[in-house]
N, C-alpha and C positions, 0 to 999 in steps of 0.2 A: 918202477912199475906202478902205474896208477890203477888202483882197484876200484871198480864201479860199486856203488852201494846197491845192494840187492833190495829191490822194491817188494814189499809184502803186498800181495794181491788179496783183496777181500772179495767175498761173494758179491757185494754190492757193486764192485768195480767191473764185473764181468757182464757180457751181454745177457739179456734176459729174454727168454722165449716162453710163451704161454702154452704152446702145443707143438708136437713134433712136426707139423706141417710148416711151422715158422722157421725151422732149422735151415741153415744154408745147405745147398745141394753139394754134399761131400760124401765120400765113401764112408759107410758105417759098418763096423763088424759086429754082428749080433753073436753073443756067446752061445756055445753049444752046451745044453744042459748036461752036467756031469762030465764035462771034458777033463776035469781034474780029479774026478772020483768023488766018493762020498766024503763028507766033511768029518765024520767021526765025532769025537768028543773034545777036539782041540779048539773049537771056535770060542773066542772070548766075548764078542758082541754079536748081536743079531738084529736085523732091521725089523721094526714094528711099524705097521702102517696104520695111520689114523684115517680111516675111510671117510669120515665126515669132513676132513680138511682136504682130502684128495680131489683134484680137479680132473682126474682120469686122462692126463695128457700123454701118458705112455713113456715118459723120459726114463723112469726106473727100468722099464723093460728094455728100452733101447741101449742104455748104458751099462747094464749088468754084464760084467765080463764073463760070468759063469752061465748066463742064460737061465738063471733059476727063478726068474719072475714070470709068472704066467699072467697074461693081461687080457682082459675082456672089457670092451668099452662100456658094457652095461654094469658089470659088477666091480670093475676096477682091478687093481693088481693083487696078486697073491704070491707069497714067497714059498718056494719049496726048500724047507730048512734042511732036508737031507743033503742037498748039494751046496747050499749057500755057505760061503766062506766067511761072511761077516766083514767084508772089506769096507763097506760104507759108501761105495760109489753111488748107489741108489739114493741114499740120504743126502749126499752132497749135491746131486744133480736135481733133486726135487724142487721145483720153483715155489711150491706152497709150504715147504718144510713139514710135509705130512708124514715123513718117515724119520723115526728116531732110532738111534742105535742103543740098544739096551744090553746090559750085562747078561750073560747066560744064566747067572744065578738068580736073576729076578724072575718071579713067577708072573707072567702075563700071558694072556690069550693071544693066539695068532690073529693078526690084523686088529689089534686092540684099538678101540675108539675112545678110550677114556684118558686121552692125553691132557 
């Protein structure tokens, strides 16, 4: 039996989109806030948004499986940490790398801009 070598995909190898309007027309499921309940104290990492690097594309809002990112085109994204599970999907999908995953033990302000 011939095993295929698994190719490691890097972020640079994937298609890049600057804005949600550039996405292909496919069905997208928007998470429902709190669908899995409050996070409690078990989250290890949380997303921190650098608003000065954010281009307000809305990808974090679209891809968040828990629907915990509130998005306003004027002010940008805001994370509801009560329901956020810390999965990191928002950070992975951000085209500007404006979202970093920080350990819960780090003391940072919500939507920290000092990255």
